C-alpha positions in Angstrom: -34.0 -19.5 23.3 -32.9 -21.9 20.6 -34.1 -19.6 17.8 -32.2 -16.7 19.4 -29.1 -18.7 19.6 -29.5 -19.8 15.9 -30.0 -16.1 14.8 -27.0 -15.1 16.8 -24.8 -17.8 15.2 -26.2 -16.9 11.8 -25.4 -13.2 12.4 -21.9 -14.1 13.6 -21.4 -16.2 10.5 -22.5 -13.3 8.3 -20.2 -10.9 10.1 -17.3 -13.3 9.8 -18.0 -13.7 6.1 -18.2 -9.9 5.6 -14.9 -9.5 7.5 -13.3 -12.2 5.3 -14.6 -10.4 2.2 -13.3 -7.0 3.4 -9.9 -8.5 4.2 -9.8 -10.3 0.8 -10.7 -7.0 -0.9 -8.0 -5.1 1.0 -5.4 -7.8 0.2 -6.5 -7.8 -3.5 -6.3 -4.0 -3.5 -2.9 -4.1 -1.9 -1.6 -6.7 -4.3 -3.0 -4.8 -7.3 -1.6 -1.5 -5.9 1.8 -3.2 -5.3 1.8 -4.5 -8.9 0.8 -1.1 -10.1 3.5 0.5 -8.0 6.1 -2.0 -9.3 5.1 -1.1 -12.9 5.3 2.6 -12.1 8.7 2.1 -10.4 10.0 0.1 -13.4 8.8 2.9 -15.8 10.4 5.5 -13.6 13.7 3.6 -13.4 13.7 3.2 -17.2 13.0 6.9 -17.7 15.8 7.8 -15.3 18.2 5.5 -17.0 17.3 7.0 -20.4 17.9 10.5 -19.1 21.2 9.5 -17.6 22.3 7.8 -20.9 21.2 10.9 -22.8 23.1 13.2 -20.4 26.2 10.9 -20.6 26.0 10.9 -24.4 25.7 14.7 -24.4 28.5 15.1 -21.9 30.8 12.8 -23.9 30.0 14.5 -27.2 31.1 17.9 -25.8 34.6 18.9 -26.6 37.1 19.1 -23.7 38.7 16.7 -21.3 36.6 13.7 -20.3 35.8 13.6 -16.7 34.9 10.4 -15.1 32.6 10.2 -12.1 34.5 10.5 -8.9 33.7 8.3 -5.9 32.1 11.2 -4.1 29.8 11.9 -7.0 28.9 8.2 -7.3 28.2 8.1 -3.5 25.9 11.1 -3.8 24.0 9.6 -6.7 23.6 6.3 -4.8 22.5 8.1 -1.7 19.8 10.0 -3.7 18.6 6.7 -5.1 18.3 5.3 -1.5 16.5 8.4 -0.3 14.0 8.0 -3.1 13.4 4.4 -2.2 12.9 5.3 1.5 10.4 7.9 0.5 8.4 5.3 -1.6 8.4 2.9 1.3 7.1 5.7 3.6 4.3 6.4 1.2 3.4 2.7 1.0 3.4 2.5 4.8 1.0 5.4 5.0 -1.3 3.7 2.5 -1.2 0.5 4.5 -2.0 2.4 7.7 -4.9 4.1 6.0 -6.4 0.8 4.8 -5.9 -0.8 8.2 -7.6 2.1 9.9 -10.6 2.0 7.5 -10.9 -1.8 8.1 -10.8 -1.3 11.9 -13.5 1.4 11.5 -15.8 -0.9 9.6 -15.3 -3.7 12.1 -16.1 -1.3 15.0 -19.3 -0.2 13.2 -20.4 -3.7 12.6 -19.7 -4.5 16.3 -21.8 -1.5 17.4 -24.6 -2.6 15.1 -24.5 -6.1 16.5 -24.5 -4.8 20.0 -27.6 -2.6 19.3 -29.4 -5.6 17.9 -28.4 -7.7 20.9 -29.8 -5.1 23.3 -33.1 -4.9 21.3 -33.5 -8.6 21.4 -32.7 -8.9 25.1 -35.4 -6.3 25.9 -38.0 -8.0 23.8 
């Protein structure tokens, strides 16, 4: 009985360590993904800013009366920016759900494997 209890505790320790490793990998992947996403967002923001500056320069170089941005146009532009940010947050939420589901699936499989081993040991 003592050997069985020791094997069970060793198996539980291994499972715990494995779960800790998986969680660590998921957290590392999320942080690297976040850092990558932040870099992509910064590049995207700089590209948009460059395009807006180029469009403004082109607009200001054209002959004719200069038209400043109205409050409605500014509000529409700000709303588009917020919509883009909300879309990005939704995508990141979906990625988080996917990683969580995969982790839960791995834990369930490990639990099933552990249960099968327990049943075999209890028979023998």
